C-alpha positions as CSV (number, residue, x, y, z in Angstrom):
1,M,-22.1,11.8,8.4
2,L,-20.4,10.0,11.3
3,R,-18.4,6.8,10.7
4,I,-18.3,4.2,13.5
5,F,-16.2,1.1,13.7
6,H,-18.0,-1.5,15.9
7,T,-16.0,-4.4,17.3
8,A,-16.2,-6.7,20.4
9,D,-15.0,-9.8,22.1
10,W,-11.3,-9.2,21.8
11,H,-10.5,-11.5,24.7
12,L,-7.0,-10.1,25.1
13,G,-4.9,-12.6,27.1
14,H,-6.7,-15.6,25.6
15,H,-4.9,-19.0,25.4
16,L,-6.1,-21.9,23.3
17,H,-5.2,-25.2,24.9
18,G,-2.2,-23.5,26.5
19,V,-1.0,-21.5,23.4
20,S,-1.0,-17.7,23.7
21,R,-2.9,-15.7,21.1
22,Q,-0.9,-12.6,21.7
23,L,0.6,-12.5,18.3
24,E,-2.8,-12.9,16.6
25,H,-4.2,-10.1,18.8
26,Q,-1.3,-7.8,18.0
27,Q,-1.7,-8.3,14.3
28,F,-5.4,-7.6,14.5
29,L,-4.8,-4.4,16.5
30,D,-2.2,-3.2,14.1
31,W,-4.6,-4.0,11.2
32,L,-7.4,-2.1,13.0
33,L,-5.3,1.0,13.5
34,D,-4.6,1.1,9.7
35,E,-8.2,0.5,8.9
36,L,-9.4,3.3,11.2
37,Q,-7.0,5.7,9.6
38,T,-7.6,4.6,6.0
39,K,-11.4,4.6,6.3
40,Q,-11.3,7.9,8.3
41,A,-13.4,6.6,11.2
42,D,-14.8,9.0,13.6
43,A,-15.5,6.6,16.4
44,L,-14.5,3.1,17.7
45,I,-16.9,1.1,19.9
46,V,-15.6,-2.1,21.6
47,A,-18.7,-3.9,22.9
48,G,-17.4,-5.9,25.8
49,D,-15.1,-8.8,26.7
50,I,-12.0,-6.7,26.1
51,F,-10.1,-9.1,28.3
52,D,-10.4,-12.9,28.4
53,S,-10.6,-13.0,32.2
54,A,-11.4,-10.8,35.2
55,N,-7.7,-10.8,36.1
56,P,-5.9,-10.1,32.8
57,S,-2.2,-10.5,32.6
58,S,0.1,-7.5,32.6
59,A,0.9,-8.3,28.9
60,A,-2.8,-8.2,28.0
61,Q,-3.3,-4.9,29.8
62,S,-0.2,-3.4,28.1
63,Q,-1.6,-4.6,24.7
64,L,-4.8,-2.7,25.3
65,Y,-3.2,0.5,26.6
66,D,-0.6,0.5,23.9
67,F,-3.3,0.3,21.2
68,L,-5.3,3.1,22.8
69,V,-2.3,5.5,22.9
70,K,-1.4,4.7,19.3
71,A,-5.0,5.2,18.2
72,R,-5.3,8.6,19.8
73,T,-1.8,9.6,18.5
74,R,-2.6,8.6,14.9
75,L,-6.3,9.8,15.0
76,P,-6.5,12.6,17.6
77,N,-10.2,13.2,17.0
78,L,-11.2,9.5,17.2
79,N,-14.0,8.9,19.8
80,I,-13.3,5.6,21.6
81,I,-15.9,3.8,23.8
82,L,-15.0,0.6,25.8
83,I,-17.7,-1.3,27.7
84,G,-17.4,-4.2,30.1
85,G,-18.4,-7.7,29.1
86,N,-19.2,-10.8,31.2
87,H,-15.5,-11.9,31.0
88,D,-14.3,-8.5,32.2
89,S,-14.0,-7.2,35.8
90,A,-16.1,-4.0,35.8
91,S,-14.0,-2.4,38.6
92,R,-10.7,-3.3,36.9
93,L,-11.9,-1.7,33.7
94,D,-13.2,1.4,35.4
95,A,-10.1,2.0,37.6
96,P,-8.0,3.8,35.0
97,S,-11.0,5.7,33.5
98,P,-9.9,9.1,34.8
99,I,-6.7,8.8,32.9
100,L,-8.3,7.3,29.8
101,N,-11.0,10.0,29.8
102,A,-8.2,12.6,29.7
103,L,-7.0,10.8,26.5
104,G,-10.5,10.9,25.0
105,V,-11.3,7.3,25.8
106,T,-14.7,6.6,27.5
107,V,-14.7,3.4,29.6
108,V,-17.9,2.0,31.2
109,G,-16.9,-1.2,32.9
110,G,-20.2,-1.4,34.9
111,L,-23.1,0.6,36.3
112,S,-22.1,3.1,39.0
113,R,-24.5,4.2,41.8
114,D,-24.5,7.0,44.3
115,A,-25.0,6.5,48.1
116,Q,-28.8,6.4,47.6
117,G,-28.5,3.7,45.0
118,N,-29.2,5.9,42.0
119,I,-27.5,5.0,38.7
120,D,-25.0,7.6,37.4
121,W,-26.6,7.8,33.9
122,D,-24.4,10.7,32.8
123,R,-21.4,8.2,32.7
124,L,-23.3,6.2,30.0
125,L,-24.2,9.2,27.8
126,V,-21.4,9.7,25.3
127,P,-21.4,12.4,22.5
128,L,-19.7,11.3,19.3
129,S,-18.4,14.1,17.1
130,N,-17.0,14.2,13.6
131,A,-13.6,15.4,12.4
132,V,-14.6,19.0,12.7
133,G,-15.9,18.6,16.3
134,D,-19.7,18.6,15.5
135,V,-21.7,16.2,17.7
136,K,-23.7,14.0,15.3
137,V,-24.5,11.0,17.5
138,W,-25.3,10.3,21.2
139,C,-24.3,6.8,22.4
140,G,-25.9,5.1,25.4
141,A,-22.9,3.0,26.5
142,M,-24.7,0.2,28.4
143,P,-22.2,-2.4,29.7
144,F,-22.9,-6.1,30.6
145,L,-25.6,-6.1,33.2
146,R,-25.3,-8.6,36.1
147,N,-28.3,-9.8,38.1
148,A,-27.3,-7.4,40.9
149,D,-27.6,-4.4,38.5
150,L,-31.3,-5.2,37.7
151,P,-34.1,-3.3,39.5
152,S,-35.8,-5.3,42.3
153,G,-39.5,-5.7,42.7
154,E,-40.3,-6.3,39.0
155,Q,-43.7,-8.0,38.8
156,D,-43.4,-9.3,35.3
157,S,-43.5,-13.1,34.7
158,D,-39.8,-12.9,33.9
159,P,-38.2,-10.3,36.2
160,L,-34.9,-10.6,34.5
161,I,-36.1,-9.6,31.1
162,S,-38.4,-6.9,32.5
163,G,-35.5,-5.5,34.6
164,M,-33.4,-5.3,31.4
165,K,-36.2,-3.5,29.6
166,T,-36.5,-1.0,32.5
167,L,-32.8,-0.1,32.4
168,Y,-32.7,0.3,28.6
169,A,-35.9,2.3,28.6
170,E,-34.4,4.7,31.2
171,L,-31.1,4.9,29.3
172,F,-33.1,5.8,26.1
173,A,-35.0,8.5,28.0
174,Q,-31.8,10.0,29.2
175,L,-30.4,10.0,25.7
176,Q,-33.5,11.8,24.4
177,Q,-33.0,14.5,26.9
178,K,-29.4,15.1,25.7
179,A,-29.8,14.9,22.0
180,S,-31.3,17.4,19.6
181,N,-33.5,16.4,16.6
182,A,-30.4,16.6,14.3
183,E,-28.5,14.0,16.4
184,S,-28.9,10.2,16.0
185,L,-29.1,7.8,19.0
186,I,-27.3,4.5,19.3
187,L,-26.9,1.9,22.0
188,T,-24.4,-0.7,23.1
189,G,-25.0,-4.0,24.9
190,H,-23.3,-7.2,25.9
191,C,-25.9,-9.8,26.1
192,Y,-27.5,-12.8,24.4
193,M,-30.4,-12.0,22.1
194,V,-33.2,-14.4,21.0
195,N,-32.2,-16.7,18.1
196,G,-28.5,-15.7,18.3
197,A,-26.0,-18.3,17.0
198,V,-23.8,-19.4,19.9
199,S,-20.3,-20.9,19.8
200,E,-20.5,-24.1,22.0
201,L,-17.1,-23.9,23.8
202,S,-16.0,-20.3,23.9
203,E,-18.9,-18.4,25.5
204,R,-20.2,-18.5,29.0
205,K,-23.9,-18.7,29.5
206,I,-24.9,-15.4,31.0
207,L,-27.9,-13.8,32.7
208,G,-29.2,-17.0,34.2
209,G,-28.4,-19.1,31.1
210,N,-29.4,-19.0,27.5
211,Q,-33.0,-19.7,28.5
212,H,-33.0,-16.0,29.3
213,A,-32.3,-14.8,25.7
214,L,-33.5,-11.2,25.4
215,P,-36.1,-10.0,23.0
216,V,-35.4,-7.5,20.3
217,E,-38.1,-5.3,21.8
218,L,-35.5,-4.3,24.4
219,F,-34.4,-1.6,21.9
220,P,-36.7,1.3,21.0
221,D,-37.6,1.9,17.3
222,D,-35.9,5.3,17.3
223,I,-32.5,3.8,17.8
224,A,-30.3,4.2,14.7
225,Y,-27.9,1.3,15.6
226,V,-27.2,-1.2,18.4
227,A,-23.6,-2.4,18.8
228,L,-23.7,-5.7,20.5
229,G,-21.0,-8.0,22.0
230,H,-21.0,-11.6,23.5
231,L,-21.7,-13.8,20.5
232,H,-18.5,-14.6,18.5
233,L,-20.2,-15.1,15.2
234,A,-20.8,-11.9,13.4
235,Q,-24.6,-11.6,12.8
236,K,-27.6,-9.4,12.7
237,V,-30.4,-9.9,15.2
238,G,-33.4,-11.4,13.4
239,A,-34.3,-9.3,10.4
240,N,-32.9,-6.1,12.0
241,E,-30.0,-4.9,9.9
242,H,-29.2,-2.1,12.5
243,I,-28.9,-4.5,15.5
244,R,-25.7,-6.5,15.2
245,Y,-23.0,-8.5,16.8
246,S,-19.6,-7.7,15.3
247,G,-18.3,-11.1,16.4
248,S,-14.8,-11.7,17.7
249,P,-11.7,-10.7,15.7
250,I,-10.0,-14.1,15.9
251,P,-11.4,-17.6,16.4
252,L,-11.4,-18.4,20.1
253,S,-12.1,-22.1,19.7
254,F,-11.9,-24.7,17.0
255,D,-15.7,-24.5,16.7
256,E,-15.1,-21.0,15.3
257,T,-12.6,-22.1,12.6
258,D,-15.0,-21.3,9.8
259,Y,-16.3,-18.0,11.1
260,L,-15.8,-14.9,8.9
261,H,-14.3,-12.4,11.4
262,Q,-15.0,-8.8,10.8
263,V,-15.5,-5.3,12.2
264,V,-18.7,-3.5,11.3
265,Q,-18.4,-0.1,9.6
266,V,-21.5,2.0,10.4
267,D,-22.2,5.3,8.6
268,V,-24.8,7.3,10.5
269,R,-26.7,10.2,8.8
270,A,-29.5,12.0,10.7
271,G,-33.0,10.9,9.5
272,Q,-31.7,8.1,7.3
273,P,-31.1,4.3,7.8
274,V,-27.5,3.6,8.7
275,E,-25.2,2.2,6.0
276,I,-23.4,-0.9,7.1
277,V,-20.3,-2.5,5.6
278,A,-18.6,-5.6,7.0
279,V,-14.8,-5.2,6.9
280,K,-13.2,-8.6,6.8
281,I,-10.3,-9.2,9.2
282,P,-7.3,-11.0,7.7
283,R,-6.5,-14.2,9.7
284,S,-2.8,-14.2,10.7
285,V,-2.7,-17.8,12.1
286,Q,-4.7,-20.6,10.6
287,L,-6.8,-23.0,12.7
288,L,-7.1,-26.5,11.2
289,R,-9.6,-29.2,12.3
290,I,-9.3,-32.6,10.8
291,P,-11.8,-33.7,9.7
292,N,-13.5,-30.3,9.3
293,G,-16.7,-29.5,11.2
294,K,-17.9,-31.7,14.1
295,D,-17.4,-35.1,12.5
296,F,-14.9,-37.7,13.6
297,A,-12.9,-39.9,11.3
298,V,-11.1,-43.2,11.7
299,L,-7.3,-43.0,12.4
300,S,-6.3,-44.0,8.9
301,E,-8.4,-41.3,7.3
302,V,-7.0,-38.7,9.7
303,I,-3.4,-39.7,8.9
304,G,-4.2,-39.6,5.2
305,H,-5.5,-36.0,5.6
306,L,-2.3,-35.0,7.4
307,E,-0.1,-36.6,4.7
308,N,-1.9,-34.7,2.0
309,L,-1.6,-31.3,3.7
310,S,0.3,-28.7,1.7
311,L,1.6,-25.9,4.1
312,D,4.1,-23.2,4.0
313,D,7.1,-23.5,6.3
314,L,6.4,-20.6,8.6
315,P,8.1,-19.5,11.9
316,I,6.7,-21.6,14.7
317,E,4.6,-18.8,16.2
318,Q,2.8,-18.4,12.9
319,R,2.2,-22.1,12.1
320,P,-1.3,-23.4,12.0
321,L,-3.0,-24.7,15.2
322,L,-4.3,-28.2,14.8
323,E,-7.1,-30.3,16.3
324,L,-7.6,-33.9,15.3
325,R,-10.9,-35.7,15.8
326,I,-10.5,-39.4,15.7
327,R,-13.2,-42.2,16.0
328,L,-12.0,-45.3,17.7
329,E,-13.6,-48.7,18.4
330,K,-11.5,-49.2,21.5
331,P,-8.6,-47.4,23.2
332,E,-5.5,-47.2,21.0
333,P,-2.3,-47.2,23.2
334,G,-0.1,-46.1,20.3
335,L,-2.4,-43.4,19.0
336,R,-0.3,-40.4,20.0
337,Q,3.0,-41.9,18.8
338,Q,1.4,-42.7,15.3
339,I,0.1,-39.1,15.1
340,E,3.4,-37.5,16.3
341,E,5.4,-39.4,13.7
342,V,3.3,-37.7,10.9
343,I,3.1,-34.3,12.7
344,S,6.9,-34.1,13.1
345,K,7.2,-33.7,9.3
346,L,4.7,-30.9,9.1
347,P,4.9,-27.1,10.0
348,V,1.9,-27.2,12.4
349,R,1.3,-27.0,16.1
350,L,-0.8,-29.9,17.4
351,L,-3.0,-28.6,20.2
352,K,-5.6,-31.2,20.7
353,I,-6.5,-34.8,19.9
354,S,-10.3,-35.4,20.4
355,T,-11.4,-39.1,20.5
356,A,-14.8,-40.6,20.3
357,Y,-15.5,-44.3,21.1
358,S,-18.3,-46.0,19.3
359,G,-17.8,-49.6,20.4
360,S,-18.7,-52.6,18.3
361,E,-22.2,-52.7,19.6
362,K,-23.1,-49.0,19.3
363,S,-24.3,-46.8,16.5
364,L,-22.5,-43.6,15.5
365,A,-25.3,-41.7,17.3
366,D,-24.0,-43.3,20.6
367,L,-20.5,-41.9,20.3
368,K,-19.0,-41.1,23.6
369,I,-16.7,-38.0,23.3
370,E,-13.9,-37.4,25.7
371,E,-13.9,-33.9,27.1
372,R,-11.2,-31.9,28.9
373,L,-12.1,-30.1,32.1
374,E,-11.0,-26.8,30.5
375,E,-13.8,-27.2,27.9
376,L,-16.5,-27.4,30.5
377,Q,-18.2,-24.3,31.9
378,P,-19.0,-24.1,35.6
379,L,-22.7,-24.7,35.0
380,D,-21.8,-27.8,33.0
381,V,-19.8,-29.2,35.9
382,F,-22.6,-28.3,38.4
383,Q,-25.3,-30.0,36.2
384,R,-23.3,-33.1,35.8
385,C,-22.6,-33.4,39.5
386,Y,-26.3,-32.9,40.2
387,Q,-27.2,-35.6,37.7
388,N,-24.6,-37.9,39.1
389,K,-25.9,-37.6,42.7
390,Y,-29.7,-37.4,42.1
391,D,-30.1,-39.2,38.8
392,Q,-32.1,-36.3,37.3
393,D,-31.5,-32.9,35.8
394,A,-31.0,-29.9,38.0
395,P,-34.1,-27.7,38.2
396,E,-33.9,-24.6,36.0
397,A,-34.3,-22.3,39.1
398,M,-31.4,-24.0,40.8
399,S,-29.2,-23.7,37.7
400,A,-30.1,-20.0,37.4
401,L,-29.1,-19.5,41.1
402,F,-25.8,-21.2,40.5
403,N,-25.2,-18.9,37.5
404,E,-25.9,-15.9,39.8
405,L,-23.3,-17.2,42.3
406,V,-20.7,-17.6,39.5
407,E,-21.4,-14.1,38.2
408,S,-21.1,-12.7,41.7
409,L,-17.7,-14.4,42.2
410,Q,-16.5,-13.2,38.8
411,G,-17.7,-9.6,39.6
412,N,-15.7,-9.7,42.9
413,E,-12.6,-10.7,41.0
């Protein structure tokens, strides 16, 4: 048996409305180290979006490398695989790979090609061994695939999906050549699958937008497990228990307040279905949204909620992060002052006041919600500018080209 811990979407270096999440990340990493040791894990897979941006801070990079050193020190036989996600810079992740490989850490930031343009498949083929050194699993460590990675000349009605199928089929064939009949095969991926539940604010649309959701047929039937990243809600893909998103370890937006964050423990035995256990991650800093969910409430109700809160008096860096969602009939000049008078008596950190105006002549369905620029993705801004100028929606093909341009710029970073 080989025991794998699957996690993803760490987003080290993340800030929520200007507040650093470093403490929450550190407490997660410390907890993960203890779990890996307690549960006697043989392998750790981090399925992309290790950093929150293509240019992570020195503090975020130090946090990752400190964790890797501690993991290898406490568990010398632990296999560790890191793959690049759409938030990561493939070249930045790959740069220290010679040093990390010497530590027993495999890093695949992106696809590498030789002078003739051939993919270096050997880099993606990772043997996973148990505590006594016997190889039990071969992992095809596929990173996030940008449009430039996909083969050209595909004749399918959707060349993007057919290109993904081609690359995964080749990776699977390479795995089969490496593995014996007694060794199981697993894959990684950082992508958006059909019917996946997406967090509205925290995830970028990738691979031409969510209209390019990938079908589950991407993965061959002989694969024992697929470790996915990108979606922040832990979930299986359709009815497939063995194809899973681990989800993010902490909530990355207030939309994710009610998510159950976890790592996935996967026990692999040759010739048998994998055994899967969701290991719940303790939340070190609470996120509060008043009212809960996506509703708005009038100011008096919001203040009533605040006055009825019962919270422990914690150090400031551990106090809950708060968003208020207030429905107004008209602009309220003294709104912030009224809120701050109540907040000053509570051990919370107010991050955001969202307001929605209904107006006396409008129904609740016509609420106009104020948004901050930081909450908009580049594609949202492009589509709104197009709508503003031409009084119609941008064509899908143009939106897809815009996404390619954004991905190209992010890759160059």
